[in-house]
C-alpha positions as CSV (number, residue, x, y, z in Angstrom):
1,M,-29.1,-4.0,15.7
2,R,-25.7,-5.2,14.6
3,H,-24.5,-6.5,17.8
4,N,-21.5,-8.9,17.4
5,K,-21.6,-8.7,13.6
6,K,-17.8,-8.6,13.1
7,F,-17.2,-9.1,9.4
8,N,-18.7,-8.3,6.0
9,H,-20.4,-11.4,4.5
10,L,-20.0,-9.9,1.0
11,G,-23.4,-11.3,-0.1
12,R,-22.0,-14.9,-0.3
13,T,-22.2,-18.2,1.5
14,A,-19.4,-19.0,3.9
15,S,-17.7,-21.5,1.5
16,H,-18.0,-19.1,-1.4
17,R,-16.5,-16.3,0.7
18,N,-13.6,-18.4,1.9
19,A,-12.8,-19.6,-1.6
20,M,-13.0,-16.1,-2.9
21,L,-10.7,-14.7,-0.2
22,S,-8.3,-17.5,-0.7
23,N,-8.1,-16.8,-4.4
24,M,-7.7,-13.1,-3.9
25,A,-5.0,-13.7,-1.2
26,T,-3.1,-15.9,-3.6
27,S,-3.3,-13.3,-6.4
28,L,-2.1,-10.6,-4.0
29,I,0.8,-12.7,-2.9
30,M,1.8,-13.6,-6.5
31,H,1.2,-10.2,-8.1
32,K,1.9,-7.9,-5.1
33,R,-1.0,-5.7,-6.2
34,I,-4.6,-6.3,-7.3
35,T,-7.6,-4.2,-8.2
36,T,-10.9,-4.9,-6.5
37,T,-13.8,-3.2,-4.7
38,V,-13.2,-1.5,-1.3
39,A,-15.4,-3.9,0.6
40,K,-13.6,-7.0,-0.8
41,A,-10.2,-5.2,-0.1
42,K,-11.1,-4.6,3.5
43,A,-12.2,-8.2,3.9
44,L,-9.0,-9.4,2.2
45,K,-6.8,-7.3,4.4
46,K,-8.3,-9.0,7.5
47,F,-7.7,-12.4,5.8
48,V,-4.2,-12.0,4.5
49,E,-2.4,-10.0,7.2
50,P,-2.5,-12.8,9.8
51,L,-1.1,-15.1,7.2
52,I,1.8,-12.7,6.6
53,T,2.4,-12.5,10.3
54,K,2.4,-16.3,10.5
55,C,5.0,-16.5,7.7
56,K,7.6,-14.6,9.8
57,Q,8.5,-17.9,11.6
58,D,9.3,-20.5,9.0
59,T,8.2,-23.7,10.7
60,T,6.5,-26.8,9.3
61,N,3.4,-26.0,11.3
62,S,3.1,-22.4,10.1
63,R,3.5,-23.6,6.5
64,R,0.7,-26.1,7.0
65,V,-1.5,-23.5,8.6
66,V,-1.0,-21.0,5.8
67,F,-1.5,-23.8,3.2
68,S,-4.8,-24.7,4.8
69,Y,-6.0,-21.1,4.1
70,L,-4.4,-20.6,0.6
71,Q,-4.5,-24.1,-1.0
72,D,-1.7,-23.1,-3.3
73,K,1.8,-24.4,-2.7
74,F,3.4,-21.8,-5.1
75,A,1.8,-18.9,-3.2
76,V,3.0,-20.5,0.1
77,T,6.5,-20.8,-1.2
78,E,6.4,-17.1,-2.4
79,L,5.1,-16.0,0.9
80,F,7.7,-17.7,3.0
81,K,10.7,-17.1,0.7
82,E,10.3,-13.5,-0.6
83,I,7.6,-11.7,1.4
84,S,8.7,-12.9,4.8
85,V,12.2,-11.6,4.2
86,K,10.9,-8.1,3.4
87,V,8.4,-7.8,6.2
88,A,10.7,-9.4,8.9
89,D,11.1,-6.1,10.8
90,R,7.6,-4.6,10.2
91,P,5.3,-5.0,13.2
92,G,2.1,-5.1,11.1
93,G,0.3,-3.2,8.4
94,Y,1.6,-5.2,5.5
95,T,-1.1,-4.1,3.0
96,R,-2.2,-0.7,1.7
97,I,-5.6,0.2,0.2
98,I,-5.6,3.0,-2.4
99,K,-9.0,4.1,-3.6
100,T,-9.2,4.7,-7.4
101,G,-12.8,5.9,-8.0
102,H,-16.0,4.2,-9.1
103,R,-16.6,1.4,-11.5
104,L,-18.4,2.4,-14.7
105,G,-21.1,-0.3,-14.8
106,D,-22.5,-0.4,-11.2
107,N,-20.7,2.6,-9.6
108,A,-19.0,0.3,-7.1
109,E,-16.1,2.0,-5.3
110,M,-12.8,0.5,-6.6
111,C,-9.3,0.4,-5.1
112,F,-5.9,-1.1,-5.3
113,I,-4.7,-3.4,-2.5
114,E,-1.0,-3.9,-2.5
115,L,1.8,-5.2,-0.3
116,V,3.5,-2.2,1.3
117,D,7.1,-3.3,0.9
118,F,6.8,-4.2,-2.8
119,D,5.5,-0.9,-4.2
120,E,8.3,0.7,-6.2
121,N,6.6,4.1,-6.5
122,M,6.2,4.5,-2.8
123,A,9.5,3.0,-2.0
124,K,11.5,5.7,-3.8
125,Q,12.1,8.4,-1.2
126,T,11.5,11.6,-3.1
127,V,13.9,14.2,-1.8
128,K,12.1,17.5,-1.7
129,K,14.2,20.6,-1.7
130,T,13.1,22.8,1.1
131,R,13.1,26.5,0.4
132,T,14.8,28.5,3.1
133,R,13.5,31.8,4.1
134,R,15.8,34.5,5.1
135,S,15.1,36.2,8.4
136,K,14.9,40.0,8.7
137,K,18.2,40.0,10.5
138,A,20.0,38.3,7.6
139,T,18.6,40.8,5.1
140,E,19.5,43.8,7.3
141,A,23.0,42.6,7.8
142,V,23.8,42.2,4.2
143,P,23.0,45.4,2.3
144,A,21.4,44.9,-1.1
145,V,23.8,45.7,-3.9
146,E,22.1,47.6,-6.8
147,T,23.4,47.0,-10.2
148,P,23.3,50.1,-12.4
149,V,20.9,49.5,-15.3
150,E,22.2,51.0,-18.6
151,E,19.6,53.1,-20.4
152,A,19.0,52.4,-24.0
153,P,20.0,55.3,-26.3
154,K,17.0,57.3,-27.4
155,A,16.3,57.2,-31.0
156,E,15.9,60.8,-32.3
């Protein structure tokens, strides 16, 4: 039974898993989108979203806490300067996982994980033209005007 088994160990020791998640979080912060397996993306989502929430308040303590997880001062600077500005009004859900299919070698399920506010394709609001339907009353009120069709002269 899996009672109280809260997270995926990803087949790694605790130190290896923490180092891997730290590196993946740094890559996600620096590049805004990375490609990985679905299991790693779900683990990364649980790892990085509390850090992004922590960066909303720019204090010395929160910077130190985030640095203890990431171990990269450039990623911490990027997180507190650029990302915190964009996610300031968002109440959570900072990342998005988009499945892309299966990997050729081992058939592992692959995906993108990206920061929601930094995706240019999703940010563009596509304005769809909605087609209006005329009601029966509108078609009855306006009589249809028939245009006479000229007949072609018959060749004799």
